[in-house]
C-alpha positions as CSV (number, residue, x, y, z in Angstrom):
1,X,9.4,-7.4,-40.3
2,X,11.1,-7.6,-43.7
3,X,13.6,-10.2,-44.6
4,X,16.3,-7.6,-44.6
5,X,15.3,-6.3,-41.2
6,X,15.2,-9.9,-39.8
7,X,18.8,-10.4,-40.8
8,X,20.1,-7.3,-39.0
9,X,21.5,-7.4,-35.5
10,X,19.9,-5.4,-32.8
11,X,22.7,-2.7,-32.7
12,X,22.2,-2.0,-36.4
13,X,18.4,-1.8,-36.0
14,X,18.9,0.7,-33.2
15,X,21.4,2.7,-35.3
16,X,19.0,2.8,-38.3
17,X,16.1,3.7,-36.0
18,X,17.7,7.1,-35.4
19,X,17.0,8.1,-39.0
20,X,14.0,5.9,-39.4
21,X,12.1,5.4,-36.1
22,X,10.0,2.6,-37.7
23,X,13.1,0.3,-37.7
24,X,12.8,0.2,-33.9
25,X,9.6,-1.8,-34.3
26,X,11.7,-4.9,-35.3
27,X,13.1,-4.9,-31.8
28,X,9.6,-4.9,-30.3
29,X,8.7,-7.8,-32.6
30,X,11.8,-9.8,-31.5
31,X,11.5,-9.3,-27.7
32,X,8.1,-8.1,-26.6
33,X,6.6,-11.5,-26.0
34,X,9.7,-12.7,-24.0
35,X,9.7,-9.5,-21.9
36,X,6.0,-9.8,-21.3
37,X,6.3,-13.4,-20.1
38,X,9.1,-12.4,-17.8
39,X,7.2,-9.4,-16.4
40,X,3.9,-11.3,-16.1
41,X,5.6,-14.0,-14.0
42,X,7.0,-11.3,-11.8
43,X,4.1,-8.9,-11.3
44,X,1.1,-10.3,-13.1
45,X,-0.3,-10.2,-16.6
46,X,-2.0,-6.8,-16.4
47,X,1.0,-5.0,-15.0
48,X,3.2,-6.8,-17.6
49,X,1.4,-5.1,-20.4
50,X,2.4,-1.7,-18.9
51,X,6.0,-3.0,-18.3
52,X,6.4,-4.0,-21.9
53,X,5.1,-0.7,-23.2
54,X,7.3,1.3,-20.7
55,X,10.3,-0.9,-21.5
56,X,10.2,-0.2,-25.2
57,X,9.3,3.5,-24.7
58,X,12.3,3.9,-22.4
59,X,14.5,2.0,-24.8
60,X,13.3,4.0,-27.8
61,X,14.0,7.3,-25.9
62,X,17.5,6.0,-24.8
63,X,18.4,4.4,-28.1
64,X,21.0,7.1,-28.8
65,X,23.0,5.9,-25.7
66,X,22.9,2.2,-26.7
67,X,26.4,0.6,-26.9
68,X,26.5,-0.4,-30.5
69,X,29.4,-2.7,-30.0
70,X,26.9,-5.1,-28.3
71,X,25.0,-6.7,-31.2
72,X,22.2,-8.2,-29.1
73,X,19.9,-5.8,-27.2
74,X,18.2,-8.5,-25.2
75,X,20.1,-7.9,-22.0
76,X,19.7,-4.2,-22.3
77,X,16.0,-4.5,-22.7
78,X,15.7,-6.9,-19.8
79,X,17.7,-4.5,-17.7
80,X,15.2,-1.8,-18.4
81,X,12.3,-4.2,-17.7
82,X,13.9,-5.3,-14.5
83,X,14.3,-1.7,-13.3
84,X,10.6,-1.1,-14.1
85,X,9.6,-4.2,-12.3
86,X,11.5,-3.0,-9.3
87,X,9.1,0.0,-9.2
88,X,6.3,-2.6,-8.8
89,X,8.3,-4.4,-6.1
90,X,5.8,-3.9,-3.3
91,X,3.0,-5.3,-5.6
92,X,5.2,-8.2,-6.6
93,X,6.0,-9.1,-3.0
94,X,2.3,-8.9,-2.0
95,X,1.4,-11.1,-5.0
96,X,4.0,-13.7,-4.1
97,X,2.9,-13.7,-0.5
98,X,-0.7,-14.1,-1.5
99,X,0.3,-16.9,-3.9
100,X,2.2,-18.6,-1.0
101,X,-1.0,-18.4,1.1
102,X,-3.6,-19.2,-1.5
103,X,-1.9,-21.2,-4.1
104,X,-3.5,-19.1,-6.9
105,X,-0.9,-18.5,-9.7
106,X,-0.9,-15.0,-11.1
107,X,-0.2,-16.3,-14.6
108,X,-3.0,-18.5,-15.7
109,X,-2.1,-21.4,-18.1
110,X,-4.1,-21.4,-21.3
111,X,-4.0,-25.2,-21.8
112,X,-6.1,-27.6,-19.6
113,X,-3.3,-30.2,-19.4
114,X,-0.9,-27.6,-18.1
115,X,-3.4,-26.5,-15.5
116,X,-3.8,-30.0,-14.3
117,X,0.0,-30.4,-14.0
118,X,0.3,-27.1,-12.1
119,X,-2.5,-28.1,-9.7
120,X,-0.5,-31.3,-8.9
121,X,2.6,-29.2,-8.2
122,X,0.7,-26.5,-6.3
123,X,2.3,-27.2,-2.9
124,X,5.8,-26.8,-4.2
125,X,4.9,-23.7,-6.2
126,X,3.4,-22.1,-3.1
127,X,6.6,-22.9,-1.2
128,X,8.6,-21.5,-4.1
129,X,6.5,-18.3,-4.2
130,X,7.1,-17.9,-0.5
131,X,10.9,-18.4,-1.0
132,X,10.9,-15.9,-3.8
133,X,9.1,-13.3,-1.7
134,X,11.6,-13.7,1.0
135,X,14.6,-13.0,-1.2
136,X,16.1,-9.6,-1.5
137,X,15.2,-7.8,-4.7
138,X,18.7,-8.1,-6.1
139,X,18.9,-11.8,-5.4
140,X,15.4,-12.4,-6.9
141,X,16.2,-10.4,-10.0
142,X,19.3,-12.5,-10.7
143,X,17.6,-15.8,-9.9
144,X,14.6,-15.1,-12.1
145,X,16.6,-13.9,-15.1
146,X,18.7,-17.2,-15.0
147,X,15.8,-19.5,-14.2
148,X,12.9,-18.1,-16.2
149,X,14.7,-16.3,-19.0
150,X,17.7,-18.6,-19.4
151,X,20.2,-15.7,-19.2
152,X,23.9,-16.4,-19.0
153,X,25.7,-14.9,-16.0
154,X,27.2,-12.4,-18.4
155,X,23.8,-11.4,-19.7
156,X,22.5,-10.9,-16.2
157,X,25.5,-8.7,-15.3
158,X,24.8,-6.6,-18.4
159,X,21.1,-6.4,-17.9
160,X,21.4,-5.4,-14.2
161,X,24.5,-3.3,-14.6
162,X,26.4,-5.3,-11.9
163,X,29.7,-7.1,-11.9
164,X,29.9,-10.8,-12.9
165,X,31.1,-11.8,-9.4
166,X,28.0,-10.1,-7.9
167,X,25.8,-12.2,-10.2
168,X,27.5,-15.3,-9.1
169,X,27.2,-14.5,-5.4
170,X,23.6,-13.4,-5.6
171,X,22.6,-16.5,-7.6
172,X,24.4,-18.7,-5.1
173,X,22.7,-17.0,-2.2
174,X,19.3,-17.1,-3.8
175,X,19.6,-20.8,-4.7
176,X,20.7,-21.6,-1.2
177,X,17.8,-19.9,0.4
178,X,15.3,-21.4,-2.1
179,X,16.8,-24.9,-1.5
180,X,16.4,-24.4,2.2
181,X,12.7,-23.7,1.6
182,X,12.1,-26.5,-1.0
183,X,14.5,-29.1,0.3
184,X,17.6,-30.2,-1.7
185,X,16.1,-30.2,-5.2
186,X,18.1,-28.5,-7.9
187,X,17.1,-25.0,-8.9
188,X,18.0,-23.5,-12.3
């Protein structure tokens, strides 16, 4: 990414990519790792590779319809990724239920210390995986975008194409159900 490209907002990169498709690569550079991490936590590392590729292919194909009054494409890209993850929903739910039963995390940690810490927290994570698997897809999507990706309510609404009030009610419902499973600890 050039210095000039790095200084451009996402909307301008998308606009420029219509005449010069190479410009779209800067969006990939900005967001691919984040989207991969999000997808990997939802459906596993191997499927996440496909989700990232499909997300950016879909975004590239739809770039002409992007609302250029929105300078940051992050919610738009996550919306596409979340839709694609929904296609893998059955696999996601099976993976979460298996994690709840076995305690084997689908996203391995690269650092030994992190692995040790995760093993110590395994029981809670298994409970959380079971709680996530029990949530409706809509509630789970909202909760994970807020908890894992640190999205604001407005970004979640934009990413999922739902009203802000729906984001709030889904998040409240998801947190309430997760708390019931995990006890009264704070979630996201």
